[in-house]
C-alpha positions as a printed NumPy array, in Angstrom:
array([[ -30.577,  187.055,  -64.42 ],
       [ -27.366,  186.028,  -62.664],
       [ -25.296,  189.17 ,  -62.197],
       [ -22.434,  187.805,  -60.107],
       [ -19.768,  186.942,  -60.925],
       [ -19.623,  189.011,  -64.066],
       [ -18.81 ,  186.874,  -67.131],
       [ -16.032,  187.664,  -69.572],
       [ -14.643,  186.736,  -72.928],
       [ -13.091,  183.247,  -73.025],
       [  -9.434,  183.25 ,  -74.057],
       [  -7.988,  179.923,  -75.276],
       [  -5.43 ,  178.593,  -72.822],
       [  -2.913,  177.957,  -75.622],
       [  -3.103,  181.51 ,  -76.939],
       [   0.269,  183.3  ,  -76.971],
       [  -1.486,  186.256,  -75.335],
       [  -2.218,  184.229,  -72.218],
       [   1.454,  183.261,  -71.959],
       [   2.783,  186.701,  -72.827],
       [   0.601,  189.06 ,  -70.79 ],
       [  -1.164,  187.12 ,  -68.064],
       [   1.693,  187.526,  -65.608],
       [   2.086,  191.239,  -66.229],
       [   0.944,  193.637,  -68.908],
       [   3.781,  194.344,  -71.42 ],
       [   6.228,  192.349,  -69.336],
       [   9.635,  192.518,  -71.105],
       [  10.975,  189.395,  -72.708],
       [  14.154,  187.75 ,  -71.515],
       [  17.207,  188.708,  -73.637],
       [  17.619,  186.5  ,  -76.688],
       [  20.962,  185.543,  -78.247],
       [  21.266,  186.667,  -81.897],
       [  24.132,  186.383,  -84.445],
       [  26.189,  189.589,  -84.483],
       [  25.861,  190.061,  -88.246],
       [  22.076,  190.591,  -87.885],
       [  22.523,  193.927,  -86.098],
       [  24.367,  195.87 ,  -88.852],
       [  22.081,  194.275,  -91.41 ],
       [  19.011,  195.55 ,  -89.547],
       [  20.574,  198.987,  -89.202],
       [  21.319,  199.152,  -92.933],
       [  17.906,  197.912,  -94.107],
       [  16.066,  200.088,  -91.63 ],
       [  18.011,  203.196,  -92.608],
       [  17.501,  202.693,  -96.362],
       [  13.812,  201.893,  -96.026],
       [  13.087,  204.839,  -93.732],
       [  15.09 ,  207.244,  -95.867],
       [  13.06 ,  206.466,  -98.978],
       [   9.819,  206.453,  -96.98 ],
       [  10.442,  209.925,  -95.593],
       [  11.698,  211.473,  -98.832],
       [   9.103,  210.137, -101.218],
       [   6.028,  209.859,  -98.982],
       [   6.228,  212.849,  -96.678],
       [   8.039,  215.369,  -98.93 ],
       [   9.108,  217.508,  -95.979],
       [  11.137,  220.707,  -96.162],
       [  14.031,  219.156,  -94.237],
       [  14.021,  215.496,  -95.282],
       [  17.546,  214.829,  -93.96 ],
       [  16.676,  215.792,  -90.387],
       [  13.384,  213.894,  -90.4  ],
       [  14.996,  210.998,  -92.244],
       [  17.694,  210.53 ,  -89.618],
       [  15.13 ,  210.918,  -86.808],
       [  12.78 ,  208.342,  -88.289],
       [  15.715,  206.052,  -89.047],
       [  16.912,  206.248,  -85.455],
       [  13.453,  205.343,  -84.15 ],
       [  13.061,  202.437,  -86.54 ],
       [  16.552,  201.129,  -85.853],
       [  15.964,  201.313,  -82.106],
       [  12.733,  199.377,  -82.418],
       [  14.176,  196.702,  -84.701],
       [  17.393,  196.293,  -82.737],
       [  15.621,  196.12 ,  -79.388],
       [  13.173,  193.617,  -80.866],
       [  16.142,  191.468,  -81.861],
       [  17.524,  191.772,  -78.343],
       [  14.147,  191.014,  -76.785],
       [  13.641,  193.866,  -74.288],
       [  10.792,  196.265,  -73.496],
       [  10.623,  197.82 ,  -76.948],
       [  10.344,  194.388,  -78.453],
       [   7.391,  193.696,  -76.188],
       [   5.863,  196.968,  -77.339],
       [   6.259,  195.979,  -80.994],
       [   4.607,  192.637,  -80.297],
       [   1.861,  194.419,  -78.41 ],
       [   0.9  ,  196.361,  -81.531],
       [   0.822,  193.142,  -83.525],
       [  -1.459,  191.614,  -80.869],
       [  -3.597,  194.751,  -80.563],
       [  -6.558,  193.361,  -82.566],
       [  -6.85 ,  190.419,  -80.168],
       [  -6.578,  192.706,  -77.175],
       [  -9.294,  195.002,  -78.512],
       [ -11.526,  192.016,  -79.222],
       [ -11.259,  190.844,  -75.624],
       [ -11.779,  194.359,  -74.289],
       [ -14.869,  194.779,  -76.473],
       [ -16.212,  191.405,  -75.315],
       [ -15.888,  192.43 ,  -71.659],
       [ -17.532,  195.829,  -72.156],
       [ -20.27 ,  194.253,  -74.287],
       [ -21.191,  191.784,  -71.584],
       [ -21.284,  194.55 ,  -68.977],
       [ -23.575,  196.535,  -71.262],
       [ -25.854,  193.509,  -71.713],
       [ -25.997,  193.128,  -67.936],
       [ -27.153,  196.745,  -67.605],
       [ -29.771,  196.308,  -70.31 ],
       [ -30.971,  193.149,  -68.563],
       [ -31.304,  195.098,  -65.331],
       [ -33.248,  198.006,  -66.836],
       [ -35.326,  196.351,  -69.557],
       [ -37.341,  193.268,  -70.417],
       [ -35.848,  193.004,  -73.887],
       [ -34.664,  189.561,  -75.068],
       [ -30.898,  189.577,  -74.535],
       [ -28.097,  187.032,  -74.914],
       [ -27.161,  185.037,  -71.828],
       [ -23.631,  184.236,  -70.704],
       [ -22.633,  181.067,  -68.897],
       [ -19.595,  179.675,  -67.141],
       [ -17.909,  178.867,  -70.44 ],
       [ -17.759,  182.586,  -71.284],
       [ -15.546,  183.565,  -68.355],
       [ -12.26 ,  185.309,  -69.01 ],
       [  -9.019,  183.816,  -67.683],
       [  -6.685,  186.704,  -68.513],
       [  -6.026,  189.26 ,  -65.795],
       [  -5.244,  192.386,  -67.812],
       [  -8.798,  192.893,  -69.156],
       [ -10.165,  194.897,  -66.259],
       [ -13.743,  194.305,  -65.16 ],
       [ -15.754,  197.462,  -64.603],
       [ -18.929,  198.139,  -62.696],
       [ -21.81 ,  197.817,  -65.203],
       [ -23.02 ,  201.233,  -64.025],
       [ -20.81 ,  202.826,  -66.705],
       [ -23.474,  201.76 ,  -69.23 ],
       [ -26.429,  203.407,  -67.43 ],
       [ -26.691,  206.442,  -69.743],
       [ -26.354,  204.273,  -72.854],
       [ -29.161,  202.003,  -71.67 ],
       [ -31.283,  205.052,  -70.928],
       [ -30.553,  206.478,  -74.365],
       [ -31.725,  203.267,  -76.053],
       [ -34.906,  203.096,  -73.958],
       [ -35.627,  206.737,  -74.709],
       [ -34.925,  206.255,  -78.399],
       [ -37.408,  203.379,  -78.669],
       [ -40.037,  205.437,  -76.844],
       [ -39.331,  208.5  ,  -78.992],
       [ -39.834,  206.484,  -82.184],
       [ -43.477,  206.121,  -81.156],
       [ -43.862,  209.912,  -81.077],
       [ -42.282,  210.271,  -84.512],
       [ -44.49 ,  207.519,  -85.927],
       [ -47.61 ,  209.108,  -84.435],
       [ -46.672,  212.465,  -85.95 ],
       [ -46.238,  210.779,  -89.338],
       [ -49.711,  209.231,  -88.99 ],
       [ -51.216,  212.564,  -87.808],
       [ -52.168,  211.143,  -84.415],
       [ -52.862,  213.866,  -81.814],
       [ -49.971,  214.805,  -79.552],
       [ -51.818,  213.817,  -76.374],
       [ -52.299,  210.272,  -77.639],
       [ -48.703,  210.032,  -78.844],
       [ -47.511,  211.169,  -75.409],
       [ -49.574,  208.456,  -73.721],
       [ -48.231,  205.825,  -76.111],
       [ -44.622,  206.959,  -75.612],
       [ -44.898,  206.663,  -71.831],
       [ -46.659,  203.317,  -72.203],
       [ -43.86 ,  201.964,  -74.392],
       [ -41.238,  202.98 ,  -71.829],
       [ -43.235,  201.268,  -69.07 ],
       [ -43.504,  198.074,  -71.114],
       [ -39.813,  198.121,  -72.072],
       [ -38.711,  198.444,  -68.441],
       [ -41.367,  196.18 ,  -66.969],
       [ -42.579,  199.107,  -64.837],
       [ -39.358,  198.722,  -62.848],
       [ -38.983,  202.343,  -61.778],
       [ -42.688,  203.003,  -61.339],
       [ -42.847,  200.041,  -58.979],
       [ -39.883,  201.414,  -57.044],
       [ -41.509,  204.835,  -56.765],
       [ -44.771,  203.406,  -55.431],
       [ -43.024,  201.128,  -52.92 ],
       [ -40.775,  203.966,  -51.761],
       [ -43.648,  206.34 ,  -51.044],
       [ -45.724,  203.586,  -49.458],
       [ -42.857,  202.952,  -47.063],
       [ -42.16 ,  206.615,  -46.354],
       [ -45.829,  207.429,  -45.886],
       [ -46.884,  204.329,  -43.968],
       [ -43.905,  203.547,  -41.733],
       [ -42.963,  205.305,  -38.515],
       [ -39.533,  203.819,  -37.886],
       [ -36.717,  202.974,  -40.27 ],
       [ -37.442,  199.262,  -39.927],
       [ -41.153,  199.805,  -40.645],
       [ -40.391,  201.844,  -43.743],
       [ -38.009,  199.219,  -45.127],
       [ -40.465,  196.426,  -44.343],
       [ -43.303,  198.219,  -46.166],
       [ -41.051,  198.948,  -49.141],
       [ -40.326,  195.243,  -49.463],
       [ -44.053,  194.443,  -49.435],
       [ -45.267,  193.961,  -53.01 ],
       [ -48.798,  195.168,  -52.255],
       [ -49.757,  198.614,  -53.536],
       [ -50.851,  201.186,  -50.97 ],
       [ -52.638,  204.492,  -51.318],
       [ -49.431,  206.557,  -51.291],
       [ -47.869,  204.38 ,  -53.955],
       [ -50.985,  204.395,  -56.13 ],
       [ -51.241,  208.173,  -56.048],
       [ -47.525,  208.523,  -56.757],
       [ -47.737,  206.244,  -59.795],
       [ -50.716,  208.186,  -61.192],
       [ -48.867,  211.451,  -60.632],
       [ -45.733,  210.16 ,  -62.356],
       [ -47.609,  208.975,  -65.45 ],
       [ -49.704,  212.144,  -65.686],
       [ -46.731,  214.466,  -65.176],
       [ -44.736,  212.853,  -67.96 ],
       [ -47.657,  212.661,  -70.379],
       [ -48.542,  216.328,  -69.801],
       [ -44.968,  217.51 ,  -70.376],
       [ -44.532,  215.465,  -73.553],
       [ -47.909,  216.54 ,  -74.929],
       [ -46.992,  220.215,  -74.491],
       [ -44.107,  219.943,  -76.97 ],
       [ -43.955,  219.708,  -80.746],
       [ -43.366,  216.13 ,  -81.981],
       [ -39.642,  216.464,  -82.724],
       [ -38.987,  218.403,  -79.521],
       [ -41.034,  215.862,  -77.571],
       [ -39.061,  212.95 ,  -79.007],
       [ -35.775,  214.652,  -78.12 ],
       [ -37.039,  215.409,  -74.607],
       [ -38.033,  211.785,  -74.04 ],
       [ -34.574,  210.545,  -75.037],
       [ -32.896,  213.141,  -72.825],
       [ -35.095,  212.313,  -69.827],
       [ -34.326,  208.591,  -69.936],
       [ -30.611,  209.194,  -70.497],
       [ -30.16 ,  211.729,  -67.718],
       [ -32.394,  209.945,  -65.208],
       [ -30.502,  206.658,  -65.446],
       [ -27.095,  208.264,  -65.628],
       [ -27.702,  210.258,  -62.442],
       [ -28.379,  207.053,  -60.499],
       [ -24.629,  206.611,  -60.03 ],
       [ -24.627,  209.501,  -57.541],
       [ -26.476,  207.715,  -54.705],
       [ -24.574,  204.526,  -55.57 ],
       [ -21.316,  206.435,  -55.082],
       [ -22.129,  208.627,  -52.082],
       [ -24.49 ,  206.545,  -49.964],
       [ -24.443,  203.098,  -48.431],
       [ -27.252,  200.607,  -49.036],
       [ -30.017,  200.659,  -46.44 ],
       [ -29.984,  196.845,  -46.449],
       [ -27.492,  194.335,  -47.734],
       [ -29.895,  191.84 ,  -49.297],
       [ -31.477,  194.158,  -51.851],
       [ -31.45 ,  193.877,  -55.615],
       [ -29.585,  197.178,  -55.969],
       [ -26.605,  195.863,  -53.977],
       [ -26.455,  192.555,  -55.852],
       [ -26.828,  194.173,  -59.281],
       [ -24.427,  197.091,  -58.94 ],
       [ -22.957,  197.858,  -55.545],
       [ -20.648,  200.756,  -54.885],
       [ -19.662,  202.87 ,  -57.907],
       [ -16.184,  204.408,  -58.007],
       [ -15.504,  208.09 ,  -58.518],
       [ -13.969,  207.477,  -61.952],
       [ -17.051,  205.676,  -63.252],
       [ -19.329,  208.28 ,  -61.632],
       [ -17.519,  211.09 ,  -63.446],
       [ -17.546,  209.14 ,  -66.714],
       [ -21.298,  208.49 ,  -66.457],
       [ -22.168,  212.116,  -65.657],
       [ -20.082,  213.451,  -68.548],
       [ -21.47 ,  210.798,  -70.902],
       [ -25.015,  211.695,  -69.88 ],
       [ -24.638,  215.336,  -70.814],
       [ -22.813,  214.471,  -74.061],
       [ -25.599,  212.1  ,  -75.103],
       [ -28.113,  214.784,  -74.163],
       [ -26.339,  217.239,  -76.455],
       [ -26.874,  214.774,  -79.311],
       [ -30.652,  215.237,  -79.088],
       [ -30.666,  218.692,  -77.484],
       [ -28.084,  220.593,  -79.539],
       [ -28.786,  223.884,  -77.731],
       [ -26.286,  223.807,  -74.833],
       [ -28.507,  225.848,  -72.51 ],
       [ -31.42 ,  223.421,  -72.894],
       [ -29.191,  220.388,  -72.448],
       [ -27.502,  221.794,  -69.362],
       [ -30.769,  222.854,  -67.7  ],
       [ -32.25 ,  219.417,  -68.377],
       [ -29.162,  217.624,  -67.032],
       [ -28.99 ,  219.85 ,  -63.966],
       [ -32.696,  219.387,  -63.219],
       [ -32.496,  215.602,  -63.4  ],
       [ -29.292,  215.442,  -61.36 ],
       [ -30.654,  217.69 ,  -58.618],
       [ -33.864,  215.633,  -58.468],
       [ -31.83 ,  212.467,  -57.89 ],
       [ -29.643,  214.126,  -55.256],
       [ -32.619,  215.507,  -53.327],
       [ -34.483,  212.19 ,  -53.422],
       [ -31.402,  210.227,  -52.364],
       [ -30.697,  212.665,  -49.528],
       [ -34.276,  212.416,  -48.304],
       [ -34.108,  208.617,  -48.417],
       [ -30.842,  208.688,  -46.478],
       [ -32.491,  210.646,  -43.683],
       [ -35.511,  208.349,  -43.598],
       [ -34.054,  204.863,  -44.098],
       [ -30.293,  205.366,  -43.835],
       [ -29.299,  204.796,  -47.457],
       [ -30.54 ,  203.571,  -50.797],
       [ -32.519,  200.541,  -51.891],
       [ -33.782,  199.43 ,  -55.283],
       [ -37.05 ,  201.241,  -54.523],
       [ -35.151,  204.426,  -53.669],
       [ -33.29 ,  204.249,  -56.978],
       [ -36.604,  203.715,  -58.796],
       [ -38.013,  206.831,  -57.143],
       [ -34.851,  208.765,  -58.038],
       [ -35.223,  207.766,  -61.675],
       [ -38.894,  208.74 ,  -61.832],
       [ -38.415,  212.146,  -60.211],
       [ -35.445,  212.793,  -62.489],
       [ -37.47 ,  211.937,  -65.597],
       [ -40.239,  214.291,  -64.512],
       [ -37.759,  217.064,  -63.689],
       [ -36.042,  216.777,  -67.083],
       [ -39.309,  216.782,  -69.039],
       [ -40.747,  219.694,  -67.077],
       [ -37.559,  221.769,  -67.404],
       [ -37.416,  221.235,  -71.168],
       [ -41.122,  222.034,  -71.512],
       [ -40.721,  225.209,  -69.442],
       [ -37.707,  226.245,  -71.516],
       [ -39.23 ,  225.563,  -74.943],
       [ -42.942,  226.289,  -74.515],
       [ -43.673,  229.994,  -74.82 ]])
């Protein structure tokens, strides 16, 4: 999937928006010559209309005061619109707001699809050159802002398996295995592969260059095989220890938190190599997006874990697991790679599931 440059919503070149805003957002119009008689007429109509609106619609205790205040605002807007200055641009902006929101939604939607294409093997729409945006005021964001939302969707699809198994009276151990299997299939074993490659490199290489070379090797070693078995078993055991509804909620929380916390190494550390998938797909994540993702992760966790203590412990466990793994990778290979991020995600998932199981299981 081509991730660079990021595609956008296509704005027709003859659209008034492209002429009005492309050179500067809310740029004031040039003054326009109007007949003098229009100004008192606008004042009179605006005053009468606002007076009746305030008196009959709002029914306030002091309609005169509010009436004159509202009249002054309306007159200022109408008169300045006639003159063609900043307020007129603001009025036009509100008329054009639906188009602006449509373009903003199109940009965010495509960034979300890019994130889903990175994390999953789901069939997704593709965007070509004809979808690029030519208007400068719709800001492009790093697709990392959508990490927790992608994790929530992956977790939700996996959790549905647990709910379905409970409805069919399938034992919890089997439902736990199926839930983990569904998540592996949805993601194409992306993170499990990263975990195995990471530990193969750390365990088999002596120098930084050796470790990175082994990580890039697609063959599975003994360290990676053991790590993958441990990851699958640890998640299945934690899910199987919970009641079906609690297990489903824990699965959603683990996927949401684990993917959201990946912005921390992307923000704090440099890539260990410049030709990796992680650099091409995401790159550096700003502090604003990092804060947004972390807050969004815990808010989405609260949706499925309404007890604040449980949600916070789960979020803290997953975040700390990512930080520790990323710090260890920094000492060993000098930064992050796609395999390092895969290992971070797996350890975070395990940490979240184990913390919830320890908190809920008596």
